[in-house]
N, C-alpha and C positions, 0 to 999 in steps of 0.2 A: 405792668403795674400789679403788685401783689394785692389780693383781696384781703381786707382786714375786717373781720366781723367784731362789732363792739362787745358782744357777749364773750368772745374769746379772751379779750383783754380784761374785762371786768371780773371774770371768774377763772383767771389763769391758774390759781392754786388748786381750785376744786377740779378743774379739767385735768391737770397733771396727776392729781390723786386718783381720779377715775381710770386714767390710762396707765397707771403704774402697774407693772407686771406683778401678779401675786407671788408671794414667797412660795418656795417649794412645799413648805409645811401646810400653808393655807390651801394651796391648790390640791395637795394630796388629801387633806381632810374633806374638801368639797366633793371630790369625786368618790371618795369612800362613802360619804353620806348619801350621795346621789344613787350609787349602786345599791346601797342597803335600803334606801327608801323605795326605789322602784322594784326591789326584790329581783334584780338581775342575778342569774346564776351562771357560773362557769367563766366569768370574765373579771378582770380588774384593771384599773388604770395605774400605771406607775409614772410618777412625776420625778424627773431628774433635772437638777439645776443646770447641768451642762448640755444635755441632749433633748430637753423638753419633755413632752408627754408621749406615752405609748400605750396601746391596748394589749393586754396579755391574757392568754388562756389560763384559767384557774381550774380547768378540768380538761380531760382529753376530748377532742372532737373528731368524728369520723368525716370522711369526704362527703360532701353534699349536706352535711348536718347544719342546722341553724346555729349560728354563733351569737348573733345579736339582733334584737328587734328594738330599734331606738326611736321613740317618738320625737318629733321635731320641736325645737324651741320656738322657731318662727318659720313660716313657709308661705309661699304665694304662688298661685297659678298664673302662668303667663297670660296677659290680656287677650292675645290673639287666640290662645287655646280655649278660652271660654266660649268662643263661637262654636267650637266642635264638641266640647265635652262639658256636660252639665253635672257639676260635682259639688259636694259639701265644702263650704269655704273654710271649715275647721279641720276635718280629717281627710278630705278629698276623696271620699267614696262617691261613686256614681249614683245619681238620684233618679227617682221616678220609675221608669220601666225602659225596656229595650225599645218599645214602640215610641216612647217620648224622646229618647235619645236620637232615634232615627228621624222622627218627624221634625224635631227642632233643627237638626243638622240640615235636612233637606229644605226647610223653610228659609234658613239663613243663607244656604247655598243659592237658593233662588233669588235672594236679594243681592247676591254678589259679595257677601261679607264673610263667607264661611271658610275660605281657604286661608291658610296661614301666611302672614307677610314674611317674605324672606329678609334675612339680614346678613351682615358680614361677619358672622361668628360661627364657631364650631364648638358645640358643647360636649363633644365626645371625650374631652379630657376632664370634664367635671367642673370647668370654670365657666363663669358668666363673663366672658371676655369680649362682649360685643361693644362696638363703638357707640357713641351717644347720638348718632344721627339716625339710625334705623330703629325699628321696633325690636323688642327684646327677643332673644332666641326662642324660636318655636319648638326646639327640641329635636333630638335625633330619631325619635320613633315616628315622627309624622311623615306622611308621604310627600315627596319632593314635588309632585305634580300629579294631577288627575288626568286620566284619559278622557276622551270625549264621553260625556254622560248623556243619558236620556232624561227627559222631564216627566215627572208624574203629575197627574191632575191635582189641582189645588185641594179638592175635596178629599182626596186620598191622603195627602199630607196632613190636612186638618184632622182627619179621622185617626191617624197615627198619634198625633200630638194630644188629642183630647181623650184617647183611650177607647174610642168606639171601634177601631179596627185592631183586632188581636192577631198577632202572627203565630203560626204553628210552633208549638214547643217553647214559646217565650216564657211560659210560667216557670221553666227550669232555671231562668236567669232573673229571679226576683230581686228588685232593688228597693232600698228604703224610700218612703215618701218624702217629698221636699217640705221643709219647714221654712217659712219666710223669715227675713231679718226682723228682730223685734223692734228695731229702730225705724222701720218703714222705708228703707232706701230702695227696696225692690231690685237690688243688684246682687245681694248675697243671699244664698240659700243653704240650708243645713239638713243633715240626715236625721236629726233628732232635736228635741228641745234641749237636751243636755249639751250637745255640740253648740247650739245657738247661744245658750247661756254662757258657756265657757268662753267662746270667742268674744261675746259682748263684754264680759268682765275683764278679759286679758288685753284686748286691744280695740275691738270694733266699735265700742261705744264712743271712741274718739275719732274713728275713721269712717263713721257712717254719715252719709249725706242725707239721711231721712229726717223727718220732723222731730224725732226723739233723740237725735244726735246730741252728744255732749261737746262737740266741737264748737269753738267760739265763733267760727265762720265756716259754715258748710259750703258757702260760695267759693271761698279760698281753697277749701279742701277739694272741690271739684276741679279747680284750676291745677292743683297739685297733681291729681290723678291724670289729667290730660297731659301735663308736662311729662310725667313719668312714662305714659303710654307712647309719647312722641319721641322720647329720648332713650331711656333705659328703665325697665321695670324693677331693677334692683333698688331703686329709690323707694318703692312700695314696701319692700322687705325691710329696709332701714327704718321706715316710718313705723312699721309694726313693732320693731325692736324697741324703738323709743317709747311707743305707747305702752308696751308691755312693762317696761321699766317704770314709767311714770305711774301707771295704775297700781303696780305692786308697791311702789313707794307710798301712795295714798293709803293703801290698805294697811301697810305696816305702821304708818304714822297714826292712823285712827286707833289701831290697837294699842300703840304706845301711850297715846294721850289718855286712854282709859286707865292706864296704870299710874302715870305720873300726875295726872290732873291737867285739865285744859287751861293752862296759863301760857301767855305769850313768851315769858322768859324761859320756861321749861321747854316749850315747843321749839324755840330757836336753837337750843342746845342739841336736840336730837335729830334735826332735819337732815344734815349732811351725812351723818352716820347711817341713817335709814336709806338715804339715796344710794350710798355705797353698797348696802346690803341688797337693795333691789337690783343694782347693777351687776351683782356678783356673777350670775350665769353668763353674762356677756364678757365680763372681765377675764374669763378663763380662756377665751379664744385668742389665738395668735393674730395680731393686728399690725397693719401698716396703713398709711394713708392710701386711699384708692388711687389718687392720681400719681402716686409714687410706684405702686406695685402692679397696676394694670398692664397686661402684656401689650407691647407695641404691635398694632395690626400690620400685617404683611404689606398692605398697600400704603403704609406711611414710611417715608424715607427716614433714615437715622438722623439726618440733619434737621428734620422737622419734628424730632421727638419733643423738644422743649415746648414748642407751640401746641403739640397734641396734648401734652400733660397739662398745660395751662388751660386748654379748652375743657378738659375733663374737670378741672377744679372750678372753672367758671360755671359749668352746667350744674355742678353739685351745689354751688352757692345759690343759683337760681332756684333749684329744687328746695333747698333749705329755707329760703325766704318765703316760699309759698306755704311750706309746712308750718313755719313760725306763725304766719298770718292765720292759719287755720286752727292750731291747737296749742299755741305757746302757753306755758305755765311758769309763772315767776319762780315758784318754789323749786322747780327742776330746770332752771335756766341753763346750767352747764350742758344738759343733754341736747340743747338746741344750738350749740356752738359748731362752727364749721370743722373744728379740729375733731370733735367727737363724731360728727356726721361722717367725715372722711374716713375715720378709723373703723367705724361700724361697717361701712360699705367695703372697705379694704379687707376686713375680717371675712365677709361673705365671699369676696373675690378669691381669697386664698383657702377657705375652708368649706365652702358650700358643696352640696351634692344635688345633682339633678333630681327633682321630684317627679316620679313616674308612677302612674297607676294604670294597669292594663285595662283596655276597653271591653265592657261586656258585649258591645256590638260585634266586635271581632270574634269573641268567644262564641257568640250566638251563630254567626254565619259558618264558623268552623265546625260547630256541632251539626248544623244542617248538612254540610258537605260530607260529614262522616256517617250520615244515616245510611242504612242498607237500601239497595235497589229501588223497589216501587215506593217505599215510604219516603225516600229522598225525592223521587220524581214528583210525588204529590205535593210535598212541602215546597219544592222549588217552583211550582206553578204560581205560588203566592210571593215567594221571596226573591226569585230571580230578577224581576223587574225593579224591585227595591234596591237590590245589590247593584244592578247596572246604573241606577240613578245616583247612588252614592259614589260610584267610581272607586278609585284607589284610596280616597280619603276615608273609607269606611273603617279603617283599622287604626285611626289616630287615637293615641292614648292620652290620658291627662298628663300634662307636662307643666313643670314650674321649677322653682328653686327653693331650697330649704337649708336651714342650719340645724344640725343634729349634735347634741352635747357630747355624746360618747363616740359616735362615728367620726367626729372631727378630731378626735385624739389619735386616730389610726394613722400610722406612718406609711410611707410609700416603699414599695419594692418593685423592681422590674421582674422579679420572680415571686409574685405574691402567693400567699397560702389561703387567701379569702377574696371574696368579691361581693359587690352590691348586686343582688339578684332577687327579683320578684318571683315568688313561687305561685302556684295556682291558687292557693288559699289566701294570698295576701291581696286584700281588696282596698287598702287605704294607703295613706302617704307616709307611713313609717319607713325608716331605713331598714332594709333587710340585708344582713351580712351572712353569707353562707360559706362554709369551708370548701376550698377547692381540692384539698387533699387532707390526709390525716394531720391533725395538729395536736402536739403533745402539751400537757400541762406545763406551764412555765415559759412556753414559746410565745414570742411576740406575734400578734395577729396583724398582718399587713395586707394592704390592697394596692392596686396600681392607680396612680393619678392620671396616667396617660395610656396610650396604646403600647403595651410592653413588647409587642412584636416589631416595633420600629427598630432600625439600626441604632447602634450605640450613640453616634453623634447626634442623630435627630432626637433621641430620648433625652440626652443631656441638654439640648437646646430647649426642648419643651419644658423640662423641669426647672430650667433657670428662671422661668416666670414665677416659680414658687419660692425662689430665693435660696436654693441649695444645689449642691452638686452631688449626684447620687453615687453612693459607695456600696450599694448592695452587692451580694455575691456575683450576680450576673454581670454587673457593670465592671467589677474588679477583674472578672475573667476576660471581658472583651475590651478592656481599656488598652489603647495603643501603647 
């Protein structure tokens, strides 16, 4: 039986308007304005009615040169990764100190909750394609398992956590102090008051479970997060997108009412146009319903595909019901339709990028390992037992999922000229695109959505999940 959400029927026209593909002219104007506003240099987006969007070089780039540094529109750390990495909930910088990161990890490890939960997905192709039964993808840079570890005394772990025990040379890896959530949830922390304020204004004021939350039901919100953690954390990313749109709409409406006067008749006429304006950043992403575009897991037989996709739709509906109970707003009712919810998640499925921030703990131990002779030996008298206690998990980086406005415009090639790559100086969650070879002005900048070293047939099979057949030069050369 099909799931029918009353909101879908009631606001059918508005939902269709929100999901309508922007015209080539409107999309081109949006990206031109975005690039100008952000003062990006050397790149431009070209929008073509037949071939969609593409990112192009507007200057010459040399191999290994930075092409694009793109802040995320929305992003979320994987819940299981929060056990290992204490980061800013807005920009995803690591917080506190190397000692705090280690002490916190060892404490949670002692409680038996620090290792990542395995799931039936592989994020190496950039997709969040895990099934809805397991926890969300822990990411490709986490250790697959730890060797036998030693235990440290509780007082040592406590001394690391509270700053009483300072490790040799850790001052070279200074981290920003943590700022608590202004809503009092005690779950989200930030690297600065600026990040905390920005996240509060853009989405967290509605997703906070603390006493100052603006959610209509913090209890229902807690249920929503529990459901997402037990099924798929892509729902959290979708909730952030809805909240970002809703709060931007409120801001735009408040400004408009100051212009036209606060009357009900005038307010009614501006409401939907302002909702469309608030929705515009999300309208630019390529979308399909999640249950239609999610890749069929290898352990699901083709004859069971219809049941699998029905299950995906049902679990999406369950998630949406909980989100409605927590933050529903009548003025933005179309945003809470199953049709919109499914398309938002589908957009992330097809366009998202793994959120990765290298760990300062790994950098610290590599630094110790590179110290000369007797200096290294003396430092390791303190650090060796800590490293042994951490085991293989010491190197886990911050992992999550994010949607980036400009990076999502980049097309695939099995012979790409650029790649997503974190440099040593990149300490936050922005998408970093670096040239793999010299790129000439006017040339399209491409990345690979998959492992481009796979054989032709396997590449085409993997790319079918994205809804296209690759015709890049490499595929044309190798096509049977």
